[in-house]
Backbone as JSON Lines, residues from 0, in Angstrom:
{"i":0,"aa":"M","n":[5.42,68.0,1.7],"ca":[4.87,67.19,0.65],"c":[5.67,65.9,0.47]}
{"i":1,"aa":"L","n":[6.99,66.02,0.52],"ca":[7.86,64.87,0.34],"c":[7.69,63.86,1.48]}
{"i":2,"aa":"S","n":[7.57,64.33,2.73],"ca":[7.4,63.41,3.87],"c":[6.05,62.7,3.81]}
{"i":3,"aa":"R","n":[5.03,63.36,3.32],"ca":[3.72,62.73,3.19],"c":[3.76,61.6,2.16]}
{"i":4,"aa":"T","n":[4.48,61.8,1.07],"ca":[4.61,60.79,0.04],"c":[5.32,59.55,0.59]}
{"i":5,"aa":"R","n":[6.37,59.76,1.39],"ca":[7.1,58.63,1.97],"c":[6.2,57.85,2.93]}
{"i":6,"aa":"R","n":[5.39,58.54,3.71],"ca":[4.49,57.88,4.64],"c":[3.48,57.02,3.88]}
{"i":7,"aa":"D","n":[2.97,57.53,2.77],"ca":[2.04,56.76,1.94],"c":[2.71,55.55,1.32]}
{"i":8,"aa":"E","n":[3.97,55.7,0.92],"ca":[4.7,54.57,0.33],"c":[4.96,53.48,1.36]}
{"i":9,"aa":"R","n":[5.22,53.86,2.61],"ca":[5.44,52.86,3.65],"c":[4.2,51.99,3.84]}
{"i":10,"aa":"G","n":[3.06,52.59,3.81],"ca":[1.82,51.83,3.93],"c":[1.62,50.91,2.74]}
{"i":11,"aa":"S","n":[2.01,51.35,1.56],"ca":[1.89,50.52,0.36],"c":[2.83,49.32,0.43]}
{"i":12,"aa":"V","n":[4.04,49.54,0.92],"ca":[5.01,48.45,1.04],"c":[4.49,47.4,2.02]}
{"i":13,"aa":"A","n":[3.95,47.85,3.14],"ca":[3.41,46.9,4.12],"c":[2.26,46.1,3.51]}
{"i":14,"aa":"L","n":[1.41,46.77,2.75],"ca":[0.3,46.09,2.11],"c":[0.79,45.05,1.1]}
{"i":15,"aa":"V","n":[1.79,45.41,0.31],"ca":[2.35,44.49,-0.68],"c":[2.99,43.28,0.02]}
{"i":16,"aa":"V","n":[3.71,43.53,1.11],"ca":[4.33,42.43,1.86],"c":[3.26,41.49,2.42]}
{"i":17,"aa":"M","n":[2.16,42.04,2.94],"ca":[1.07,41.2,3.46],"c":[0.43,40.37,2.35]}
{"i":18,"aa":"V","n":[0.21,40.98,1.19],"ca":[-0.38,40.25,0.07],"c":[0.55,39.12,-0.38]}
{"i":19,"aa":"I","n":[1.85,39.39,-0.45],"ca":[2.82,38.36,-0.84],"c":[2.83,37.23,0.2]}
{"i":20,"aa":"F","n":[2.77,37.58,1.49],"ca":[2.75,36.57,2.54],"c":[1.51,35.67,2.42]}
{"i":21,"aa":"V","n":[0.35,36.28,2.21],"ca":[-0.89,35.5,2.07],"c":[-0.81,34.61,0.84]}
{"i":22,"aa":"M","n":[-0.31,35.11,-0.27],"ca":[-0.18,34.31,-1.5],"c":[0.78,33.14,-1.29]}
{"i":23,"aa":"A","n":[1.9,33.38,-0.6],"ca":[2.86,32.32,-0.35],"c":[2.26,31.24,0.54]}
{"i":24,"aa":"T","n":[1.48,31.66,1.54],"ca":[0.83,30.69,2.43],"c":[-0.17,29.84,1.65]}
{"i":25,"aa":"L","n":[-0.97,30.47,0.83],"ca":[-1.93,29.72,0.01],"c":[-1.22,28.75,-0.94]}
{"i":26,"aa":"A","n":[-0.12,29.21,-1.53],"ca":[0.63,28.33,-2.43],"c":[1.18,27.12,-1.68]}
{"i":27,"aa":"A","n":[1.68,27.33,-0.46],"ca":[2.21,26.21,0.35],"c":[1.11,25.22,0.69]}
{"i":28,"aa":"V","n":[-0.07,25.72,1.03],"ca":[-1.2,24.83,1.34],"c":[-1.58,24.02,0.11]}
{"i":29,"aa":"M","n":[-1.64,24.66,-1.05],"ca":[-2.01,23.95,-2.28],"c":[-0.98,22.88,-2.64]}
{"i":30,"aa":"V","n":[0.31,23.18,-2.48],"ca":[1.35,22.2,-2.8],"c":[1.24,21.01,-1.87]}
{"i":31,"aa":"T","n":[1.02,21.25,-0.58],"ca":[0.88,20.15,0.38],"c":[-0.33,19.29,0.04]}
{"i":32,"aa":"R","n":[-1.44,19.94,-0.28],"ca":[-2.65,19.18,-0.62],"c":[-2.45,18.36,-1.88]}
{"i":33,"aa":"N","n":[-1.82,18.95,-2.89],"ca":[-1.59,18.22,-4.14],"c":[-0.63,17.05,-3.93]}
{"i":34,"aa":"A","n":[0.35,17.21,-3.06],"ca":[1.28,16.11,-2.77],"c":[0.52,14.95,-2.13]}
{"i":35,"aa":"G","n":[-0.42,15.24,-1.22],"ca":[-1.23,14.19,-0.61],"c":[-2.11,13.5,-1.63]}
{"i":36,"aa":"D","n":[-2.71,14.28,-2.53],"ca":[-3.54,13.7,-3.58],"c":[-2.71,12.82,-4.51]}
{"i":37,"aa":"L","n":[-1.51,13.27,-4.83],"ca":[-0.63,12.48,-5.7],"c":[-0.25,11.17,-5.04]}
{"i":38,"aa":"R","n":[0.07,11.22,-3.75],"ca":[0.43,10.0,-3.01],"c":[-0.73,9.02,-3.03]}
{"i":39,"aa":"Q","n":[-1.95,9.52,-2.8],"ca":[-3.12,8.65,-2.8],"c":[-3.37,8.05,-4.18]}
{"i":40,"aa":"S","n":[-3.17,8.84,-5.23],"ca":[-3.39,8.3,-6.58],"c":[-2.34,7.25,-6.93]}
{"i":41,"aa":"V","n":[-1.12,7.41,-6.43],"ca":[-0.09,6.39,-6.67],"c":[-0.47,5.09,-5.96]}
{"i":42,"aa":"I","n":[-0.96,5.2,-4.74],"ca":[-1.38,4.01,-3.99],"c":[-2.52,3.31,-4.73]}
{"i":43,"aa":"E","n":[-3.5,4.1,-5.19],"ca":[-4.64,3.51,-5.9],"c":[-4.21,2.88,-7.23]}
{"i":44,"aa":"S","n":[-3.22,3.46,-7.9],"ca":[-2.77,2.85,-9.16],"c":[-2.06,1.53,-8.89]}
{"i":45,"aa":"H","n":[-1.3,1.44,-7.78],"ca":[-0.67,0.16,-7.42],"c":[-1.72,-0.88,-7.06]}
{"i":46,"aa":"Q","n":[-2.77,-0.45,-6.36],"ca":[-3.84,-1.4,-6.02],"c":[-4.55,-1.89,-7.27]}
{"i":47,"aa":"A","n":[-4.79,-0.99,-8.23],"ca":[-5.44,-1.4,-9.48],"c":[-4.55,-2.35,-10.27]}
{"i":48,"aa":"A","n":[-3.25,-2.08,-10.28],"ca":[-2.32,-2.98,-10.98],"c":[-2.27,-4.35,-10.3]}
{"i":49,"aa":"A","n":[-2.33,-4.38,-8.98],"ca":[-2.34,-5.66,-8.26],"c":[-3.63,-6.42,-8.55]}
{"i":50,"aa":"D","n":[-4.76,-5.7,-8.61],"ca":[-6.04,-6.33,-8.97],"c":[-5.97,-6.94,-10.36]}
{"i":51,"aa":"A","n":[-5.44,-6.17,-11.31],"ca":[-5.35,-6.64,-12.69],"c":[-4.44,-7.86,-12.79]}
{"i":52,"aa":"A","n":[-3.33,-7.85,-12.04],"ca":[-2.42,-9.0,-12.07],"c":[-3.09,-10.25,-11.49]}
{"i":53,"aa":"A","n":[-3.83,-10.09,-10.4],"ca":[-4.54,-11.23,-9.81],"c":[-5.59,-11.76,-10.79]}
{"i":54,"aa":"D","n":[-6.31,-10.86,-11.45],"ca":[-7.29,-11.29,-12.47],"c":[-6.61,-12.04,-13.61]}
{"i":55,"aa":"L","n":[-5.47,-11.53,-14.04],"ca":[-4.73,-12.19,-15.12],"c":[-4.27,-13.58,-14.69]}
{"i":56,"aa":"G","n":[-3.83,-13.69,-13.45],"ca":[-3.42,-15.0,-12.93],"c":[-4.56,-16.0,-12.93]}
{"i":57,"aa":"I","n":[-5.76,-15.54,-12.53],"ca":[-6.94,-16.41,-12.55],"c":[-7.28,-16.81,-13.98]}
{"i":58,"aa":"A","n":[-7.25,-15.86,-14.9],"ca":[-7.58,-16.15,-16.3],"c":[-6.62,-17.18,-16.89]}
{"i":59,"aa":"R","n":[-5.33,-17.02,-16.59],"ca":[-4.35,-18.0,-17.1],"c":[-4.56,-19.37,-16.47]}
{"i":60,"aa":"A","n":[-4.9,-19.4,-15.18],"ca":[-5.13,-20.68,-14.51],"c":[-6.38,-21.37,-15.06]}
{"i":61,"aa":"V","n":[-7.44,-20.6,-15.32],"ca":[-8.66,-21.18,-15.9],"c":[-8.34,-21.77,-17.28]}
{"i":62,"aa":"A","n":[-7.57,-21.03,-18.07],"ca":[-7.19,-21.53,-19.39],"c":[-6.36,-22.81,-19.26]}
{"i":63,"aa":"R","n":[-5.49,-22.85,-18.27],"ca":[-4.66,-24.03,-18.05],"c":[-5.52,-25.24,-17.67]}
{"i":64,"aa":"V","n":[-6.51,-25.01,-16.81],"ca":[-7.4,-26.09,-16.39],"c":[-8.26,-26.54,-17.58]}
{"i":65,"aa":"Q","n":[-8.79,-25.57,-18.36],"ca":[-9.6,-25.9,-19.54],"c":[-8.82,-26.74,-20.54]}
{"i":66,"aa":"A","n":[-7.52,-26.45,-20.68],"ca":[-6.68,-27.18,-21.62],"c":[-6.29,-28.56,-21.09]}
{"i":67,"aa":"G","n":[-6.6,-28.82,-19.81],"ca":[-6.28,-30.12,-19.23],"c":[-4.83,-30.29,-18.88]}
{"i":68,"aa":"E","n":[-4.1,-29.18,-18.69],"ca":[-2.67,-29.26,-18.4],"c":[-2.37,-29.77,-17.0]}
{"i":69,"aa":"S","n":[-3.27,-29.56,-16.07],"ca":[-2.96,-29.93,-14.69],"c":[-4.03,-30.87,-14.15]}
{"i":70,"aa":"S","n":[-3.6,-32.03,-13.72],"ca":[-4.56,-32.99,-13.19],"c":[-4.7,-32.87,-11.68]}
{"i":71,"aa":"E","n":[-3.68,-32.47,-10.99],"ca":[-3.75,-32.34,-9.52],"c":[-3.64,-30.86,-9.15]}
{"i":72,"aa":"G","n":[-2.53,-30.47,-8.58],"ca":[-2.32,-29.09,-8.17],"c":[-1.22,-28.44,-8.99]}
{"i":73,"aa":"F","n":[-1.18,-27.13,-8.99],"ca":[-0.14,-26.41,-9.72],"c":[0.05,-25.03,-9.12]}
{"i":74,"aa":"T","n":[1.19,-24.45,-9.43],"ca":[1.49,-23.07,-9.08],"c":[2.0,-22.39,-10.33]}
{"i":75,"aa":"D","n":[1.48,-21.22,-10.61],"ca":[1.86,-20.46,-11.8],"c":[2.27,-19.07,-11.35]}
{"i":76,"aa":"R","n":[3.34,-18.55,-11.95],"ca":[3.8,-17.19,-11.64],"c":[4.0,-16.45,-12.94]}
{"i":77,"aa":"G","n":[3.83,-15.13,-12.86],"ca":[4.05,-14.31,-14.04],"c":[4.11,-12.85,-13.68]}
{"i":78,"aa":"A","n":[4.34,-12.05,-14.69],"ca":[4.44,-10.61,-14.5],"c":[3.73,-9.9,-15.64]}
{"i":79,"aa":"A","n":[3.19,-8.75,-15.33],"ca":[2.56,-7.88,-16.32],"c":[2.93,-6.46,-15.94]}
{"i":80,"aa":"G","n":[3.84,-5.86,-16.69],"ca":[4.31,-4.53,-16.33],"c":[5.09,-4.59,-15.03]}
{"i":81,"aa":"D","n":[4.74,-3.72,-14.09],"ca":[5.41,-3.69,-12.79],"c":[4.77,-4.65,-11.79]}
{"i":82,"aa":"A","n":[3.66,-5.26,-12.15],"ca":[2.94,-6.14,-11.23],"c":[3.3,-7.6,-11.5]}
{"i":83,"aa":"T","n":[3.2,-8.4,-10.45],"ca":[3.43,-9.84,-10.58],"c":[2.23,-10.58,-9.98]}
{"i":84,"aa":"W","n":[2.12,-11.85,-10.31],"ca":[1.06,-12.66,-9.71],"c":[1.6,-14.05,-9.43]}
{"i":85,"aa":"T","n":[0.96,-14.68,-8.46],"ca":[1.2,-16.08,-8.13],"c":[-0.17,-16.73,-8.0]}
{"i":86,"aa":"T","n":[-0.39,-17.79,-8.74],"ca":[-1.67,-18.49,-8.71],"c":[-1.43,-19.94,-8.34]}
{"i":87,"aa":"T","n":[-2.24,-20.44,-7.43],"ca":[-2.19,-21.86,-7.07],"c":[-3.55,-22.47,-7.41]}
{"i":88,"aa":"G","n":[-3.5,-23.67,-7.9],"ca":[-4.71,-24.41,-8.21],"c":[-4.64,-25.76,-7.53]}
{"i":89,"aa":"R","n":[-5.77,-26.21,-7.01],"ca":[-5.78,-27.53,-6.36],"c":[-7.11,-28.21,-6.61]}
{"i":90,"aa":"L","n":[-7.06,-29.48,-6.6],"ca":[-8.25,-30.31,-6.76],"c":[-8.92,-30.41,-5.4]}
{"i":91,"aa":"V","n":[-10.2,-30.03,-5.31],"ca":[-10.89,-30.05,-4.01],"c":[-11.98,-31.11,-3.95]}
{"i":92,"aa":"G","n":[-12.24,-31.74,-5.05],"ca":[-13.27,-32.78,-5.09],"c":[-13.38,-33.29,-6.52]}
{"i":93,"aa":"D","n":[-14.26,-34.25,-6.72],"ca":[-14.45,-34.79,-8.05],"c":[-15.04,-33.71,-8.96]}
{"i":94,"aa":"G","n":[-14.28,-33.28,-9.93],"ca":[-14.73,-32.26,-10.86],"c":[-14.79,-30.86,-10.28]}
{"i":95,"aa":"Q","n":[-13.99,-30.6,-9.22],"ca":[-13.96,-29.27,-8.62],"c":[-12.52,-28.82,-8.4]}
{"i":96,"aa":"R","n":[-12.29,-27.57,-8.7],"ca":[-10.97,-26.95,-8.51],"c":[-11.11,-25.68,-7.71]}
{"i":97,"aa":"Q","n":[-10.09,-25.36,-6.96],"ca":[-10.01,-24.09,-6.24],"c":[-8.77,-23.36,-6.74]}
{"i":98,"aa":"L","n":[-8.94,-22.13,-7.21],"ca":[-7.84,-21.31,-7.7],"c":[-7.73,-20.09,-6.79]}
{"i":99,"aa":"V","n":[-6.5,-19.77,-6.4],"ca":[-6.25,-18.56,-5.61],"c":[-5.11,-17.83,-6.28]}
{"i":100,"aa":"S","n":[-5.35,-16.57,-6.61],"ca":[-4.33,-15.76,-7.28],"c":[-4.07,-14.51,-6.47]}
{"i":101,"aa":"T","n":[-2.79,-14.18,-6.28],"ca":[-2.4,-12.97,-5.56],"c":[-1.58,-12.11,-6.5]}
{"i":102,"aa":"G","n":[-2.06,-10.89,-6.73],"ca":[-1.33,-9.92,-7.54],"c":[-0.61,-8.94,-6.63]}
{"i":103,"aa":"T","n":[0.61,-8.55,-7.02],"ca":[1.41,-7.64,-6.21],"c":[1.95,-6.53,-7.1]}
{"i":104,"aa":"S","n":[1.82,-5.3,-6.62],"ca":[2.41,-4.15,-7.29],"c":[2.93,-3.21,-6.21]}
{"i":105,"aa":"D","n":[4.22,-3.01,-6.18],"ca":[4.88,-2.2,-5.16],"c":[4.5,-2.75,-3.78]}
{"i":106,"aa":"T","n":[3.74,-2.01,-2.98],"ca":[3.38,-2.49,-1.64],"c":[1.95,-3.01,-1.57]}
{"i":107,"aa":"S","n":[1.24,-3.05,-2.69],"ca":[-0.15,-3.49,-2.69],"c":[-0.26,-4.95,-3.09]}
{"i":108,"aa":"N","n":[-1.03,-5.69,-2.32],"ca":[-1.32,-7.09,-2.61],"c":[-2.84,-7.24,-2.72]}
{"i":109,"aa":"R","n":[-3.28,-7.97,-3.74],"ca":[-4.69,-8.26,-3.91],"c":[-4.83,-9.73,-4.23]}
{"i":110,"aa":"S","n":[-5.8,-10.39,-3.59],"ca":[-6.0,-11.83,-3.8],"c":[-7.42,-12.11,-4.24]}
{"i":111,"aa":"I","n":[-7.54,-13.12,-5.1],"ca":[-8.84,-13.55,-5.63],"c":[-8.92,-15.06,-5.48]}
{"i":112,"aa":"S","n":[-10.09,-15.54,-5.08],"ca":[-10.33,-16.97,-4.99],"c":[-11.46,-17.31,-5.96]}
{"i":113,"aa":"T","n":[-11.26,-18.38,-6.71],"ca":[-12.25,-18.82,-7.7],"c":[-12.45,-20.32,-7.58]}
{"i":114,"aa":"G","n":[-13.7,-20.73,-7.59],"ca":[-14.02,-22.15,-7.61],"c":[-14.5,-22.54,-9.01]}
{"i":115,"aa":"L","n":[-13.98,-23.65,-9.51],"ca":[-14.38,-24.16,-10.83],"c":[-15.09,-25.49,-10.66]}
{"i":116,"aa":"I","n":[-16.1,-25.7,-11.5],"ca":[-16.82,-26.97,-11.52],"c":[-16.79,-27.5,-12.95]}
{"i":117,"aa":"R","n":[-16.53,-28.8,-13.06],"ca":[-16.53,-29.42,-14.39],"c":[-17.98,-29.66,-14.82]}
{"i":118,"aa":"R","n":[-18.36,-29.06,-15.96],"ca":[-19.73,-29.19,-16.47],"c":[-19.9,-30.44,-17.33]}
{"i":119,"aa":"N","n":[-18.9,-30.76,-18.1],"ca":[-18.9,-32.0,-18.87],"c":[-17.45,-32.39,-19.09]}
{"i":120,"aa":"D","n":[-17.17,-33.28,-19.97],"ca":[-15.81,-33.77,-20.14],"c":[-14.82,-32.69,-20.59]}
{"i":121,"aa":"R","n":[-15.31,-31.66,-21.26],"ca":[-14.4,-30.66,-21.83],"c":[-14.45,-29.3,-21.15]}
{"i":122,"aa":"F","n":[-15.55,-28.94,-20.52],"ca":[-15.7,-27.56,-20.06],"c":[-15.77,-27.44,-18.54]}
{"i":123,"aa":"W","n":[-15.11,-26.4,-18.06],"ca":[-15.16,-26.02,-16.66],"c":[-15.88,-24.68,-16.59]}
{"i":124,"aa":"S","n":[-16.64,-24.45,-15.55],"ca":[-17.28,-23.14,-15.38],"c":[-16.98,-22.6,-13.98]}
{"i":125,"aa":"V","n":[-17.05,-21.3,-13.88],"ca":[-16.76,-20.63,-12.6],"c":[-17.98,-20.77,-11.69]}
{"i":126,"aa":"A","n":[-17.77,-21.38,-10.55],"ca":[-18.86,-21.57,-9.58],"c":[-18.93,-20.4,-8.61]}
{"i":127,"aa":"D","n":[-17.79,-19.9,-8.18],"ca":[-17.77,-18.72,-7.31],"c":[-16.49,-17.94,-7.56]}
{"i":128,"aa":"W","n":[-16.57,-16.67,-7.23],"ca":[-15.44,-15.77,-7.44],"c":[-15.55,-14.68,-6.4]}
{"i":129,"aa":"H","n":[-14.5,-14.48,-5.62],"ca":[-14.54,-13.38,-4.65],"c":[-13.12,-12.91,-4.32]}
{"i":130,"aa":"R","n":[-13.06,-11.67,-3.93],"ca":[-11.8,-11.09,-3.48],"c":[-11.57,-11.5,-2.04]}
{"i":131,"aa":"I","n":[-10.35,-11.81,-1.74],"ca":[-9.97,-12.13,-0.37],"c":[-9.57,-10.83,0.29]}
{"i":132,"aa":"P","n":[-10.23,-10.43,1.39],"ca":[-9.91,-9.14,2.0],"c":[-8.47,-9.09,2.47]}
{"i":133,"aa":"A","n":[-7.84,-7.97,2.21],"ca":[-6.46,-7.77,2.65],"c":[-6.48,-7.42,4.14]}
{"i":134,"aa":"Q","n":[-5.37,-7.72,4.8],"ca":[-5.26,-7.32,6.19],"c":[-5.2,-5.8,6.24]}
{"i":135,"aa":"A","n":[-5.62,-5.23,7.33],"ca":[-5.7,-3.76,7.44],"c":[-4.35,-3.11,7.2]}
{"i":136,"aa":"A","n":[-3.27,-3.7,7.7],"ca":[-1.96,-3.09,7.51],"c":[-1.53,-3.14,6.04]}
{"i":137,"aa":"D","n":[-1.95,-4.2,5.31],"ca":[-1.6,-4.27,3.89],"c":[-2.47,-3.33,3.07]}
{"i":138,"aa":"A","n":[-3.71,-3.15,3.49],"ca":[-4.62,-2.33,2.71],"c":[-4.34,-0.85,2.84]}
{"i":139,"aa":"D","n":[-3.82,-0.41,3.97],"ca":[-3.63,1.01,4.22],"c":[-2.16,1.29,4.53]}
{"i":140,"aa":"P","n":[-1.4,1.83,3.56],"ca":[0.01,2.12,3.8],"c":[0.22,3.09,4.96]}
{"i":141,"aa":"A","n":[-0.7,4.03,5.18],"ca":[-0.55,4.96,6.29],"c":[-0.59,4.21,7.62]}
{"i":142,"aa":"M","n":[-1.47,3.18,7.68],"ca":[-1.56,2.37,8.89],"c":[-0.27,1.57,9.09]}
{"i":143,"aa":"R","n":[0.28,1.04,7.98],"ca":[1.53,0.3,8.07],"c":[2.65,1.19,8.57]}
{"i":144,"aa":"R","n":[2.71,2.45,8.06],"ca":[3.74,3.39,8.51],"c":[3.58,3.69,9.99]}
{"i":145,"aa":"S","n":[2.33,3.91,10.44],"ca":[2.14,4.24,11.85],"c":[2.52,3.06,12.73]}
{"i":146,"aa":"T","n":[2.28,1.84,12.27],"ca":[2.68,0.65,13.03],"c":[4.2,0.58,13.13]}
{"i":147,"aa":"L","n":[4.89,0.86,12.02],"ca":[6.36,0.86,12.05],"c":[6.89,1.95,12.98]}
{"i":148,"aa":"V","n":[6.27,3.12,12.95],"ca":[6.69,4.21,13.82],"c":[6.5,3.8,15.28]}
{"i":149,"aa":"Q","n":[5.38,3.17,15.6],"ca":[5.14,2.73,16.97],"c":[6.18,1.71,17.4]}
{"i":150,"aa":"R","n":[6.54,0.78,16.51],"ca":[7.56,-0.21,16.84],"c":[8.91,0.45,17.09]}
{"i":151,"aa":"R","n":[9.26,1.43,16.24],"ca":[10.53,2.14,16.42],"c":[10.55,2.89,17.74]}
{"i":152,"aa":"R","n":[9.43,3.56,18.07],"ca":[9.37,4.3,19.33],"c":[9.52,3.36,20.52]}
{"i":153,"aa":"K","n":[8.87,2.2,20.47],"ca":[9.0,1.23,21.56],"c":[10.43,0.75,21.69]}
{"i":154,"aa":"A","n":[11.09,0.47,20.55],"ca":[12.48,0.01,20.58],"c":[13.4,1.09,21.16]}
{"i":155,"aa":"I","n":[13.18,2.33,20.76],"ca":[14.01,3.43,21.28],"c":[13.77,3.6,22.77]}
{"i":156,"aa":"A","n":[12.51,3.54,23.21],"ca":[12.19,3.67,24.63],"c":[12.84,2.54,25.43]}
{"i":157,"aa":"E","n":[12.81,1.33,24.87],"ca":[13.44,0.19,25.55],"c":[14.95,0.38,25.65]}
{"i":158,"aa":"Q","n":[15.58,0.87,24.58],"ca":[17.02,1.13,24.61],"c":[17.35,2.2,25.65]}
{"i":159,"aa":"R","n":[16.55,3.26,25.69],"ca":[16.79,4.32,26.69],"c":[16.63,3.78,28.1]}
{"i":160,"aa":"R","n":[15.59,2.96,28.3],"ca":[15.37,2.39,29.62],"c":[16.56,1.53,30.04]}
{"i":161,"aa":"M","n":[17.06,0.73,29.1],"ca":[18.21,-0.13,29.41],"c":[19.45,0.7,29.71]}
{"i":162,"aa":"L","n":[19.65,1.76,28.94],"ca":[20.79,2.64,29.19],"c":[20.66,3.33,30.53]}
{"i":163,"aa":"D","n":[19.45,3.8,30.86],"ca":[19.23,4.45,32.14],"c":[19.49,3.49,33.3]}
{"i":164,"aa":"E","n":[18.98,2.26,33.19],"ca":[19.22,1.28,34.25],"c":[20.69,0.95,34.35]}
{"i":165,"aa":"G","n":[21.34,0.77,33.2],"ca":[22.77,0.47,33.21],"c":[23.57,1.63,33.78]}
{"i":166,"aa":"G","n":[23.18,2.86,33.45],"ca":[23.87,4.04,33.97],"c":[23.7,4.17,35.47]}
{"i":167,"aa":"R","n":[22.5,3.89,35.98],"ca":[22.26,3.96,37.42],"c":[23.08,2.9,38.14]}
{"i":168,"aa":"Q","n":[23.13,1.7,37.55],"ca":[23.91,0.64,38.18],"c":[25.39,1.01,38.2]}
{"i":169,"aa":"D","n":[25.89,1.63,37.13],"ca":[27.29,2.07,37.11],"c":[27.54,3.11,38.2]}
{"i":170,"aa":"L","n":[26.61,4.07,38.38],"ca":[26.77,5.09,39.41],"c":[26.73,4.46,40.8]}
{"i":171,"aa":"L","n":[25.82,3.5,41.0],"ca":[25.74,2.82,42.3],"c":[27.04,2.09,42.62]}
{"i":172,"aa":"Q","n":[27.63,1.47,41.62],"ca":[28.9,0.75,41.83],"c":[30.02,1.72,42.16]}
{"i":173,"aa":"L","n":[29.98,2.91,41.56],"ca":[31.02,3.9,41.86],"c":[30.96,4.36,43.31]}
{"i":174,"aa":"F","n":[29.75,4.47,43.86],"ca":[29.61,4.99,45.23],"c":[29.67,3.89,46.27]}
{"i":175,"aa":"R","n":[29.86,2.65,45.93],"ca":[29.97,1.57,46.92],"c":[31.36,1.42,47.39]}
C-alpha cells in the first residue's frame, strides 16, 4: 500500500512540475510581448511630442508674422516639456511667407511646412500646410538600429580582414 502511494505521488510531482514549466513559459512570453508594446508606445509618445512641438513652433511663427515682428527672415527656437522646436520663416514673394518648423523629442523629429499669404494690410492666412516626410531611418528606430548594427559588423569584418592580412604578412616574413 505504501509503495503504491509513493508511485502515485511521483506522477503528481511530475504533473505539478510540468504545469509550473508551462506557466513560467507563458509568463515569459507575456513579459516579452509587453516590453515590445511598451517600447512602441514610448516611440509613439515621442513622435506625438515632436508633432506638438512643430505645431507650436508654427503657431508662434504665425503670431510673430501677424504682429509684424519680422520683415525678412527669422529663426525661432523654443521648448515645451521634453520637446524642442526650431522654426524658420522667410519671405518668398510679395505678401508671401514660408514657415518650416521641426519638432524634436528624444530621437523623433517631425517637420511641418506652412505657406502664408497676406490678405490685406493686417492679416495673413495659411495658404498651405503639410508635414514633411521623415527619412526612413529617422521614422523607424528599429531601422536605425539595424543600420548601426550593419555598420558595426562591416567595421569589425574590415578590422578582422586587416588583422588577418597583417598576420599572414608577418608569417611570410618569418619564413623568408
